[in-house]
Chimera marker file (.cmm) of the C-alpha trace (Angstrom):
<marker_set name="trace">
<marker id="1" x="-67.003" y="-42.569" z="63.775" r="1" g="1" b="0" radius="0.5"/>
<marker id="2" x="-68.008" y="-43.823" z="60.357" r="1" g="1" b="0" radius="0.5"/>
<marker id="3" x="-71.504" y="-44.592" z="61.641" r="1" g="1" b="0" radius="0.5"/>
<marker id="4" x="-71.925" y="-40.901" z="62.500" r="1" g="1" b="0" radius="0.5"/>
<marker id="5" x="-70.361" y="-39.620" z="59.254" r="1" g="1" b="0" radius="0.5"/>
<marker id="6" x="-73.580" y="-38.284" z="57.817" r="1" g="1" b="0" radius="0.5"/>
<marker id="7" x="-75.283" y="-37.062" z="60.958" r="1" g="1" b="0" radius="0.5"/>
<marker id="8" x="-75.466" y="-33.470" z="62.224" r="1" g="1" b="0" radius="0.5"/>
<marker id="9" x="-73.318" y="-34.553" z="65.201" r="1" g="1" b="0" radius="0.5"/>
<marker id="10" x="-70.242" y="-35.512" z="63.122" r="1" g="1" b="0" radius="0.5"/>
<marker id="11" x="-68.350" y="-32.378" z="64.180" r="1" g="1" b="0" radius="0.5"/>
<marker id="12" x="-68.785" y="-33.191" z="67.870" r="1" g="1" b="0" radius="0.5"/>
<marker id="13" x="-67.815" y="-36.815" z="67.234" r="1" g="1" b="0" radius="0.5"/>
<marker id="14" x="-64.574" y="-35.706" z="65.568" r="1" g="1" b="0" radius="0.5"/>
<marker id="15" x="-63.821" y="-33.213" z="68.356" r="1" g="1" b="0" radius="0.5"/>
<marker id="16" x="-64.344" y="-35.959" z="70.948" r="1" g="1" b="0" radius="0.5"/>
<marker id="17" x="-62.030" y="-38.265" z="68.977" r="1" g="1" b="0" radius="0.5"/>
<marker id="18" x="-59.328" y="-35.575" z="68.961" r="1" g="1" b="0" radius="0.5"/>
<marker id="19" x="-59.653" y="-35.233" z="72.748" r="1" g="1" b="0" radius="0.5"/>
<marker id="20" x="-59.407" y="-39.009" z="73.166" r="1" g="1" b="0" radius="0.5"/>
<marker id="21" x="-56.258" y="-39.107" z="71.016" r="1" g="1" b="0" radius="0.5"/>
<marker id="22" x="-54.727" y="-36.355" z="73.142" r="1" g="1" b="0" radius="0.5"/>
<marker id="23" x="-55.650" y="-38.206" z="76.333" r="1" g="1" b="0" radius="0.5"/>
<marker id="24" x="-53.796" y="-41.298" z="75.093" r="1" g="1" b="0" radius="0.5"/>
<marker id="25" x="-50.833" y="-39.349" z="73.676" r="1" g="1" b="0" radius="0.5"/>
<marker id="26" x="-49.787" y="-36.655" z="76.136" r="1" g="1" b="0" radius="0.5"/>
<marker id="27" x="-47.281" y="-35.161" z="73.647" r="1" g="1" b="0" radius="0.5"/>
<marker id="28" x="-50.279" y="-34.133" z="71.523" r="1" g="1" b="0" radius="0.5"/>
<marker id="29" x="-52.022" y="-32.283" z="74.366" r="1" g="1" b="0" radius="0.5"/>
<marker id="30" x="-53.531" y="-29.030" z="73.045" r="1" g="1" b="0" radius="0.5"/>
<marker id="31" x="-52.072" y="-29.680" z="69.573" r="1" g="1" b="0" radius="0.5"/>
<marker id="32" x="-54.954" y="-31.261" z="67.670" r="1" g="1" b="0" radius="0.5"/>
<marker id="33" x="-57.774" y="-29.083" z="66.353" r="1" g="1" b="0" radius="0.5"/>
<marker id="34" x="-61.097" y="-29.354" z="68.117" r="1" g="1" b="0" radius="0.5"/>
<marker id="35" x="-63.274" y="-26.988" z="66.150" r="1" g="1" b="0" radius="0.5"/>
<marker id="36" x="-65.132" y="-29.413" z="63.913" r="1" g="1" b="0" radius="0.5"/>
<marker id="37" x="-68.421" y="-28.842" z="65.753" r="1" g="1" b="0" radius="0.5"/>
<marker id="38" x="-68.354" y="-25.218" z="64.600" r="1" g="1" b="0" radius="0.5"/>
<marker id="39" x="-71.590" y="-24.199" z="62.896" r="1" g="1" b="0" radius="0.5"/>
<marker id="40" x="-69.459" y="-22.630" z="60.149" r="1" g="1" b="0" radius="0.5"/>
<marker id="41" x="-68.266" y="-26.043" z="58.918" r="1" g="1" b="0" radius="0.5"/>
<marker id="42" x="-70.387" y="-27.947" z="56.425" r="1" g="1" b="0" radius="0.5"/>
<marker id="43" x="-71.214" y="-31.254" z="58.127" r="1" g="1" b="0" radius="0.5"/>
<marker id="44" x="-71.804" y="-32.927" z="54.752" r="1" g="1" b="0" radius="0.5"/>
<marker id="45" x="-68.205" y="-32.218" z="53.772" r="1" g="1" b="0" radius="0.5"/>
<marker id="46" x="-66.952" y="-33.570" z="57.126" r="1" g="1" b="0" radius="0.5"/>
<marker id="47" x="-68.975" y="-36.717" z="56.529" r="1" g="1" b="0" radius="0.5"/>
<marker id="48" x="-67.465" y="-37.078" z="53.066" r="1" g="1" b="0" radius="0.5"/>
<marker id="49" x="-63.940" y="-36.781" z="54.521" r="1" g="1" b="0" radius="0.5"/>
<marker id="50" x="-64.742" y="-39.452" z="57.112" r="1" g="1" b="0" radius="0.5"/>
<marker id="51" x="-65.994" y="-41.664" z="54.277" r="1" g="1" b="0" radius="0.5"/>
<marker id="52" x="-62.729" y="-41.149" z="52.376" r="1" g="1" b="0" radius="0.5"/>
<marker id="53" x="-60.653" y="-42.335" z="55.320" r="1" g="1" b="0" radius="0.5"/>
<marker id="54" x="-63.060" y="-45.151" z="56.164" r="1" g="1" b="0" radius="0.5"/>
<marker id="55" x="-62.855" y="-46.565" z="52.655" r="1" g="1" b="0" radius="0.5"/>
<marker id="56" x="-59.103" y="-46.058" z="52.191" r="1" g="1" b="0" radius="0.5"/>
<marker id="57" x="-56.699" y="-48.991" z="52.342" r="1" g="1" b="0" radius="0.5"/>
<marker id="58" x="-54.303" y="-48.047" z="55.136" r="1" g="1" b="0" radius="0.5"/>
<marker id="59" x="-52.820" y="-51.480" z="55.727" r="1" g="1" b="0" radius="0.5"/>
<marker id="60" x="-49.397" y="-51.697" z="57.273" r="1" g="1" b="0" radius="0.5"/>
<marker id="61" x="-46.601" y="-51.593" z="54.732" r="1" g="1" b="0" radius="0.5"/>
<marker id="62" x="-42.828" y="-51.493" z="54.868" r="1" g="1" b="0" radius="0.5"/>
<marker id="63" x="-42.620" y="-47.708" z="54.607" r="1" g="1" b="0" radius="0.5"/>
<marker id="64" x="-45.646" y="-46.853" z="56.729" r="1" g="1" b="0" radius="0.5"/>
<marker id="65" x="-43.892" y="-44.785" z="59.398" r="1" g="1" b="0" radius="0.5"/>
<marker id="66" x="-46.172" y="-41.880" z="58.579" r="1" g="1" b="0" radius="0.5"/>
<marker id="67" x="-49.176" y="-43.643" z="57.137" r="1" g="1" b="0" radius="0.5"/>
<marker id="68" x="-51.595" y="-40.810" z="57.861" r="1" g="1" b="0" radius="0.5"/>
<marker id="69" x="-49.196" y="-38.217" z="56.461" r="1" g="1" b="0" radius="0.5"/>
<marker id="70" x="-48.770" y="-40.209" z="53.246" r="1" g="1" b="0" radius="0.5"/>
<marker id="71" x="-52.533" y="-40.531" z="53.002" r="1" g="1" b="0" radius="0.5"/>
<link id1="1" id2="2" r="1" g="1" b="0" radius="0.2"/>
<link id1="2" id2="3" r="1" g="1" b="0" radius="0.2"/>
<link id1="3" id2="4" r="1" g="1" b="0" radius="0.2"/>
<link id1="4" id2="5" r="1" g="1" b="0" radius="0.2"/>
<link id1="5" id2="6" r="1" g="1" b="0" radius="0.2"/>
<link id1="6" id2="7" r="1" g="1" b="0" radius="0.2"/>
<link id1="7" id2="8" r="1" g="1" b="0" radius="0.2"/>
<link id1="8" id2="9" r="1" g="1" b="0" radius="0.2"/>
<link id1="9" id2="10" r="1" g="1" b="0" radius="0.2"/>
<link id1="10" id2="11" r="1" g="1" b="0" radius="0.2"/>
<link id1="11" id2="12" r="1" g="1" b="0" radius="0.2"/>
<link id1="12" id2="13" r="1" g="1" b="0" radius="0.2"/>
<link id1="13" id2="14" r="1" g="1" b="0" radius="0.2"/>
<link id1="14" id2="15" r="1" g="1" b="0" radius="0.2"/>
<link id1="15" id2="16" r="1" g="1" b="0" radius="0.2"/>
<link id1="16" id2="17" r="1" g="1" b="0" radius="0.2"/>
<link id1="17" id2="18" r="1" g="1" b="0" radius="0.2"/>
<link id1="18" id2="19" r="1" g="1" b="0" radius="0.2"/>
<link id1="19" id2="20" r="1" g="1" b="0" radius="0.2"/>
<link id1="20" id2="21" r="1" g="1" b="0" radius="0.2"/>
<link id1="21" id2="22" r="1" g="1" b="0" radius="0.2"/>
<link id1="22" id2="23" r="1" g="1" b="0" radius="0.2"/>
<link id1="23" id2="24" r="1" g="1" b="0" radius="0.2"/>
<link id1="24" id2="25" r="1" g="1" b="0" radius="0.2"/>
<link id1="25" id2="26" r="1" g="1" b="0" radius="0.2"/>
<link id1="26" id2="27" r="1" g="1" b="0" radius="0.2"/>
<link id1="27" id2="28" r="1" g="1" b="0" radius="0.2"/>
<link id1="28" id2="29" r="1" g="1" b="0" radius="0.2"/>
<link id1="29" id2="30" r="1" g="1" b="0" radius="0.2"/>
<link id1="30" id2="31" r="1" g="1" b="0" radius="0.2"/>
<link id1="31" id2="32" r="1" g="1" b="0" radius="0.2"/>
<link id1="32" id2="33" r="1" g="1" b="0" radius="0.2"/>
<link id1="33" id2="34" r="1" g="1" b="0" radius="0.2"/>
<link id1="34" id2="35" r="1" g="1" b="0" radius="0.2"/>
<link id1="35" id2="36" r="1" g="1" b="0" radius="0.2"/>
<link id1="36" id2="37" r="1" g="1" b="0" radius="0.2"/>
<link id1="37" id2="38" r="1" g="1" b="0" radius="0.2"/>
<link id1="38" id2="39" r="1" g="1" b="0" radius="0.2"/>
<link id1="39" id2="40" r="1" g="1" b="0" radius="0.2"/>
<link id1="40" id2="41" r="1" g="1" b="0" radius="0.2"/>
<link id1="41" id2="42" r="1" g="1" b="0" radius="0.2"/>
<link id1="42" id2="43" r="1" g="1" b="0" radius="0.2"/>
<link id1="43" id2="44" r="1" g="1" b="0" radius="0.2"/>
<link id1="44" id2="45" r="1" g="1" b="0" radius="0.2"/>
<link id1="45" id2="46" r="1" g="1" b="0" radius="0.2"/>
<link id1="46" id2="47" r="1" g="1" b="0" radius="0.2"/>
<link id1="47" id2="48" r="1" g="1" b="0" radius="0.2"/>
<link id1="48" id2="49" r="1" g="1" b="0" radius="0.2"/>
<link id1="49" id2="50" r="1" g="1" b="0" radius="0.2"/>
<link id1="50" id2="51" r="1" g="1" b="0" radius="0.2"/>
<link id1="51" id2="52" r="1" g="1" b="0" radius="0.2"/>
<link id1="52" id2="53" r="1" g="1" b="0" radius="0.2"/>
<link id1="53" id2="54" r="1" g="1" b="0" radius="0.2"/>
<link id1="54" id2="55" r="1" g="1" b="0" radius="0.2"/>
<link id1="55" id2="56" r="1" g="1" b="0" radius="0.2"/>
<link id1="56" id2="57" r="1" g="1" b="0" radius="0.2"/>
<link id1="57" id2="58" r="1" g="1" b="0" radius="0.2"/>
<link id1="58" id2="59" r="1" g="1" b="0" radius="0.2"/>
<link id1="59" id2="60" r="1" g="1" b="0" radius="0.2"/>
<link id1="60" id2="61" r="1" g="1" b="0" radius="0.2"/>
<link id1="61" id2="62" r="1" g="1" b="0" radius="0.2"/>
<link id1="62" id2="63" r="1" g="1" b="0" radius="0.2"/>
<link id1="63" id2="64" r="1" g="1" b="0" radius="0.2"/>
<link id1="64" id2="65" r="1" g="1" b="0" radius="0.2"/>
<link id1="65" id2="66" r="1" g="1" b="0" radius="0.2"/>
<link id1="66" id2="67" r="1" g="1" b="0" radius="0.2"/>
<link id1="67" id2="68" r="1" g="1" b="0" radius="0.2"/>
<link id1="68" id2="69" r="1" g="1" b="0" radius="0.2"/>
<link id1="69" id2="70" r="1" g="1" b="0" radius="0.2"/>
<link id1="70" id2="71" r="1" g="1" b="0" radius="0.2"/>
</marker_set>
């Protein structure tokens, strides 16, 4: 996903990733948002958010039960 961070397709890439996560985790079916390809969203901002997560140290720690939530 980071390779597509600053392309016009980033919204579709994120939506596809959300679908893939749901496919692998049935309890998340129809829970995750899939509206990032919307023309109303600024794709530059989405790319910047992807960059933030790409460059963030999210290594496993003792209290990392909700690593994404803490992030």
